[in-house]
Chimera marker file (.cmm) of the C-alpha trace (Angstrom):
<marker_set name="trace">
<marker id="1" x="-64.519" y="28.579" z="-76.248" r="1" g="1" b="0" radius="0.5"/>
<marker id="2" x="-62.237" y="30.128" z="-73.744" r="1" g="1" b="0" radius="0.5"/>
<marker id="3" x="-61.685" y="31.621" z="-70.343" r="1" g="1" b="0" radius="0.5"/>
<marker id="4" x="-60.511" y="34.778" z="-72.137" r="1" g="1" b="0" radius="0.5"/>
<marker id="5" x="-63.937" y="35.147" z="-73.734" r="1" g="1" b="0" radius="0.5"/>
<marker id="6" x="-65.603" y="34.545" z="-70.357" r="1" g="1" b="0" radius="0.5"/>
<marker id="7" x="-63.378" y="37.209" z="-68.792" r="1" g="1" b="0" radius="0.5"/>
<marker id="8" x="-64.277" y="39.694" z="-71.534" r="1" g="1" b="0" radius="0.5"/>
<marker id="9" x="-67.945" y="38.862" z="-71.112" r="1" g="1" b="0" radius="0.5"/>
<marker id="10" x="-67.864" y="39.479" z="-67.353" r="1" g="1" b="0" radius="0.5"/>
<marker id="11" x="-66.018" y="42.755" z="-67.841" r="1" g="1" b="0" radius="0.5"/>
<marker id="12" x="-68.654" y="44.061" z="-70.233" r="1" g="1" b="0" radius="0.5"/>
<marker id="13" x="-71.651" y="42.608" z="-68.391" r="1" g="1" b="0" radius="0.5"/>
<marker id="14" x="-70.526" y="44.074" z="-65.064" r="1" g="1" b="0" radius="0.5"/>
<marker id="15" x="-71.022" y="47.572" z="-66.492" r="1" g="1" b="0" radius="0.5"/>
<marker id="16" x="-73.794" y="47.076" z="-69.027" r="1" g="1" b="0" radius="0.5"/>
<marker id="17" x="-77.308" y="46.585" z="-67.684" r="1" g="1" b="0" radius="0.5"/>
<marker id="18" x="-78.577" y="45.921" z="-71.214" r="1" g="1" b="0" radius="0.5"/>
<marker id="19" x="-76.304" y="42.871" z="-71.418" r="1" g="1" b="0" radius="0.5"/>
<marker id="20" x="-77.414" y="41.748" z="-67.961" r="1" g="1" b="0" radius="0.5"/>
<marker id="21" x="-81.067" y="42.058" z="-68.959" r="1" g="1" b="0" radius="0.5"/>
<marker id="22" x="-80.583" y="39.341" z="-71.605" r="1" g="1" b="0" radius="0.5"/>
<marker id="23" x="-80.006" y="36.758" z="-68.865" r="1" g="1" b="0" radius="0.5"/>
<marker id="24" x="-82.982" y="37.384" z="-66.590" r="1" g="1" b="0" radius="0.5"/>
<marker id="25" x="-85.069" y="34.565" z="-68.045" r="1" g="1" b="0" radius="0.5"/>
<marker id="26" x="-82.214" y="32.054" z="-68.382" r="1" g="1" b="0" radius="0.5"/>
<marker id="27" x="-82.966" y="28.799" z="-66.549" r="1" g="1" b="0" radius="0.5"/>
<marker id="28" x="-79.980" y="26.576" z="-67.227" r="1" g="1" b="0" radius="0.5"/>
<marker id="29" x="-76.331" y="26.611" z="-68.329" r="1" g="1" b="0" radius="0.5"/>
<marker id="30" x="-77.132" y="25.747" z="-71.943" r="1" g="1" b="0" radius="0.5"/>
<marker id="31" x="-79.482" y="28.729" z="-72.268" r="1" g="1" b="0" radius="0.5"/>
<marker id="32" x="-76.880" y="30.982" z="-70.624" r="1" g="1" b="0" radius="0.5"/>
<marker id="33" x="-74.185" y="29.923" z="-73.105" r="1" g="1" b="0" radius="0.5"/>
<marker id="34" x="-76.593" y="30.320" z="-76.033" r="1" g="1" b="0" radius="0.5"/>
<marker id="35" x="-77.471" y="33.894" z="-75.029" r="1" g="1" b="0" radius="0.5"/>
<marker id="36" x="-73.787" y="34.709" z="-74.507" r="1" g="1" b="0" radius="0.5"/>
<marker id="37" x="-72.985" y="33.297" z="-77.956" r="1" g="1" b="0" radius="0.5"/>
<marker id="38" x="-75.694" y="35.480" z="-79.496" r="1" g="1" b="0" radius="0.5"/>
<marker id="39" x="-73.878" y="38.437" z="-77.922" r="1" g="1" b="0" radius="0.5"/>
<marker id="40" x="-70.574" y="37.344" z="-79.477" r="1" g="1" b="0" radius="0.5"/>
<marker id="41" x="-68.938" y="35.421" z="-76.622" r="1" g="1" b="0" radius="0.5"/>
<marker id="42" x="-67.830" y="31.807" z="-76.634" r="1" g="1" b="0" radius="0.5"/>
<marker id="43" x="-67.274" y="29.896" z="-73.388" r="1" g="1" b="0" radius="0.5"/>
<marker id="44" x="-68.577" y="26.895" z="-71.522" r="1" g="1" b="0" radius="0.5"/>
<marker id="45" x="-70.440" y="27.096" z="-68.218" r="1" g="1" b="0" radius="0.5"/>
<marker id="46" x="-67.398" y="25.530" z="-66.553" r="1" g="1" b="0" radius="0.5"/>
<marker id="47" x="-65.087" y="28.185" z="-68.001" r="1" g="1" b="0" radius="0.5"/>
<marker id="48" x="-67.370" y="30.942" z="-66.734" r="1" g="1" b="0" radius="0.5"/>
<marker id="49" x="-67.514" y="29.422" z="-63.257" r="1" g="1" b="0" radius="0.5"/>
<marker id="50" x="-63.714" y="29.051" z="-63.252" r="1" g="1" b="0" radius="0.5"/>
<marker id="51" x="-63.219" y="32.700" z="-64.192" r="1" g="1" b="0" radius="0.5"/>
<marker id="52" x="-65.670" y="33.886" z="-61.532" r="1" g="1" b="0" radius="0.5"/>
<marker id="53" x="-63.881" y="31.708" z="-58.980" r="1" g="1" b="0" radius="0.5"/>
<marker id="54" x="-60.441" y="32.975" z="-60.031" r="1" g="1" b="0" radius="0.5"/>
<marker id="55" x="-61.547" y="36.603" z="-59.738" r="1" g="1" b="0" radius="0.5"/>
<marker id="56" x="-63.184" y="35.931" z="-56.392" r="1" g="1" b="0" radius="0.5"/>
<marker id="57" x="-60.168" y="34.320" z="-54.713" r="1" g="1" b="0" radius="0.5"/>
<marker id="58" x="-59.354" y="35.971" z="-51.443" r="1" g="1" b="0" radius="0.5"/>
<marker id="59" x="-62.714" y="37.717" z="-51.230" r="1" g="1" b="0" radius="0.5"/>
<marker id="60" x="-64.093" y="37.175" z="-47.758" r="1" g="1" b="0" radius="0.5"/>
<marker id="61" x="-66.967" y="39.645" z="-47.783" r="1" g="1" b="0" radius="0.5"/>
<marker id="62" x="-69.643" y="39.629" z="-50.434" r="1" g="1" b="0" radius="0.5"/>
<marker id="63" x="-71.656" y="42.782" z="-50.841" r="1" g="1" b="0" radius="0.5"/>
<marker id="64" x="-75.136" y="42.731" z="-52.309" r="1" g="1" b="0" radius="0.5"/>
<marker id="65" x="-74.104" y="45.762" z="-54.354" r="1" g="1" b="0" radius="0.5"/>
<marker id="66" x="-71.062" y="44.059" z="-55.887" r="1" g="1" b="0" radius="0.5"/>
<marker id="67" x="-70.450" y="44.247" z="-59.618" r="1" g="1" b="0" radius="0.5"/>
<marker id="68" x="-71.488" y="40.617" z="-60.135" r="1" g="1" b="0" radius="0.5"/>
<marker id="69" x="-74.669" y="40.926" z="-58.097" r="1" g="1" b="0" radius="0.5"/>
<marker id="70" x="-76.725" y="40.391" z="-61.267" r="1" g="1" b="0" radius="0.5"/>
<marker id="71" x="-74.883" y="37.126" z="-61.943" r="1" g="1" b="0" radius="0.5"/>
<marker id="72" x="-75.963" y="35.712" z="-58.579" r="1" g="1" b="0" radius="0.5"/>
<marker id="73" x="-79.570" y="36.048" z="-59.686" r="1" g="1" b="0" radius="0.5"/>
<marker id="74" x="-79.089" y="33.845" z="-62.730" r="1" g="1" b="0" radius="0.5"/>
<marker id="75" x="-80.951" y="30.713" z="-61.648" r="1" g="1" b="0" radius="0.5"/>
<marker id="76" x="-78.222" y="28.159" z="-62.370" r="1" g="1" b="0" radius="0.5"/>
<marker id="77" x="-75.241" y="29.986" z="-60.868" r="1" g="1" b="0" radius="0.5"/>
<marker id="78" x="-74.380" y="28.647" z="-57.404" r="1" g="1" b="0" radius="0.5"/>
<link id1="1" id2="2" r="1" g="1" b="0" radius="0.2"/>
<link id1="2" id2="3" r="1" g="1" b="0" radius="0.2"/>
<link id1="3" id2="4" r="1" g="1" b="0" radius="0.2"/>
<link id1="4" id2="5" r="1" g="1" b="0" radius="0.2"/>
<link id1="5" id2="6" r="1" g="1" b="0" radius="0.2"/>
<link id1="6" id2="7" r="1" g="1" b="0" radius="0.2"/>
<link id1="7" id2="8" r="1" g="1" b="0" radius="0.2"/>
<link id1="8" id2="9" r="1" g="1" b="0" radius="0.2"/>
<link id1="9" id2="10" r="1" g="1" b="0" radius="0.2"/>
<link id1="10" id2="11" r="1" g="1" b="0" radius="0.2"/>
<link id1="11" id2="12" r="1" g="1" b="0" radius="0.2"/>
<link id1="12" id2="13" r="1" g="1" b="0" radius="0.2"/>
<link id1="13" id2="14" r="1" g="1" b="0" radius="0.2"/>
<link id1="14" id2="15" r="1" g="1" b="0" radius="0.2"/>
<link id1="15" id2="16" r="1" g="1" b="0" radius="0.2"/>
<link id1="16" id2="17" r="1" g="1" b="0" radius="0.2"/>
<link id1="17" id2="18" r="1" g="1" b="0" radius="0.2"/>
<link id1="18" id2="19" r="1" g="1" b="0" radius="0.2"/>
<link id1="19" id2="20" r="1" g="1" b="0" radius="0.2"/>
<link id1="20" id2="21" r="1" g="1" b="0" radius="0.2"/>
<link id1="21" id2="22" r="1" g="1" b="0" radius="0.2"/>
<link id1="22" id2="23" r="1" g="1" b="0" radius="0.2"/>
<link id1="23" id2="24" r="1" g="1" b="0" radius="0.2"/>
<link id1="24" id2="25" r="1" g="1" b="0" radius="0.2"/>
<link id1="25" id2="26" r="1" g="1" b="0" radius="0.2"/>
<link id1="26" id2="27" r="1" g="1" b="0" radius="0.2"/>
<link id1="27" id2="28" r="1" g="1" b="0" radius="0.2"/>
<link id1="28" id2="29" r="1" g="1" b="0" radius="0.2"/>
<link id1="29" id2="30" r="1" g="1" b="0" radius="0.2"/>
<link id1="30" id2="31" r="1" g="1" b="0" radius="0.2"/>
<link id1="31" id2="32" r="1" g="1" b="0" radius="0.2"/>
<link id1="32" id2="33" r="1" g="1" b="0" radius="0.2"/>
<link id1="33" id2="34" r="1" g="1" b="0" radius="0.2"/>
<link id1="34" id2="35" r="1" g="1" b="0" radius="0.2"/>
<link id1="35" id2="36" r="1" g="1" b="0" radius="0.2"/>
<link id1="36" id2="37" r="1" g="1" b="0" radius="0.2"/>
<link id1="37" id2="38" r="1" g="1" b="0" radius="0.2"/>
<link id1="38" id2="39" r="1" g="1" b="0" radius="0.2"/>
<link id1="39" id2="40" r="1" g="1" b="0" radius="0.2"/>
<link id1="40" id2="41" r="1" g="1" b="0" radius="0.2"/>
<link id1="41" id2="42" r="1" g="1" b="0" radius="0.2"/>
<link id1="42" id2="43" r="1" g="1" b="0" radius="0.2"/>
<link id1="43" id2="44" r="1" g="1" b="0" radius="0.2"/>
<link id1="44" id2="45" r="1" g="1" b="0" radius="0.2"/>
<link id1="45" id2="46" r="1" g="1" b="0" radius="0.2"/>
<link id1="46" id2="47" r="1" g="1" b="0" radius="0.2"/>
<link id1="47" id2="48" r="1" g="1" b="0" radius="0.2"/>
<link id1="48" id2="49" r="1" g="1" b="0" radius="0.2"/>
<link id1="49" id2="50" r="1" g="1" b="0" radius="0.2"/>
<link id1="50" id2="51" r="1" g="1" b="0" radius="0.2"/>
<link id1="51" id2="52" r="1" g="1" b="0" radius="0.2"/>
<link id1="52" id2="53" r="1" g="1" b="0" radius="0.2"/>
<link id1="53" id2="54" r="1" g="1" b="0" radius="0.2"/>
<link id1="54" id2="55" r="1" g="1" b="0" radius="0.2"/>
<link id1="55" id2="56" r="1" g="1" b="0" radius="0.2"/>
<link id1="56" id2="57" r="1" g="1" b="0" radius="0.2"/>
<link id1="57" id2="58" r="1" g="1" b="0" radius="0.2"/>
<link id1="58" id2="59" r="1" g="1" b="0" radius="0.2"/>
<link id1="59" id2="60" r="1" g="1" b="0" radius="0.2"/>
<link id1="60" id2="61" r="1" g="1" b="0" radius="0.2"/>
<link id1="61" id2="62" r="1" g="1" b="0" radius="0.2"/>
<link id1="62" id2="63" r="1" g="1" b="0" radius="0.2"/>
<link id1="63" id2="64" r="1" g="1" b="0" radius="0.2"/>
<link id1="64" id2="65" r="1" g="1" b="0" radius="0.2"/>
<link id1="65" id2="66" r="1" g="1" b="0" radius="0.2"/>
<link id1="66" id2="67" r="1" g="1" b="0" radius="0.2"/>
<link id1="67" id2="68" r="1" g="1" b="0" radius="0.2"/>
<link id1="68" id2="69" r="1" g="1" b="0" radius="0.2"/>
<link id1="69" id2="70" r="1" g="1" b="0" radius="0.2"/>
<link id1="70" id2="71" r="1" g="1" b="0" radius="0.2"/>
<link id1="71" id2="72" r="1" g="1" b="0" radius="0.2"/>
<link id1="72" id2="73" r="1" g="1" b="0" radius="0.2"/>
<link id1="73" id2="74" r="1" g="1" b="0" radius="0.2"/>
<link id1="74" id2="75" r="1" g="1" b="0" radius="0.2"/>
<link id1="75" id2="76" r="1" g="1" b="0" radius="0.2"/>
<link id1="76" id2="77" r="1" g="1" b="0" radius="0.2"/>
<link id1="77" id2="78" r="1" g="1" b="0" radius="0.2"/>
</marker_set>
């Protein structure tokens, strides 16, 4: 498990609606990680949150059309 894998995942998922679609019915962090693992990624929920936080540092305005908009709709992401 690694932040590098989480970073790769976010990079692909940001551009691939088919990948995003896999997470629409996810209800908790364990399900999220399981789906990500089935897609070939290995990271913990904490690592994913850390990567999102790191890439969001200094962002003061959040647009509803941002590249991670889909991630905000995953039920367990704050």
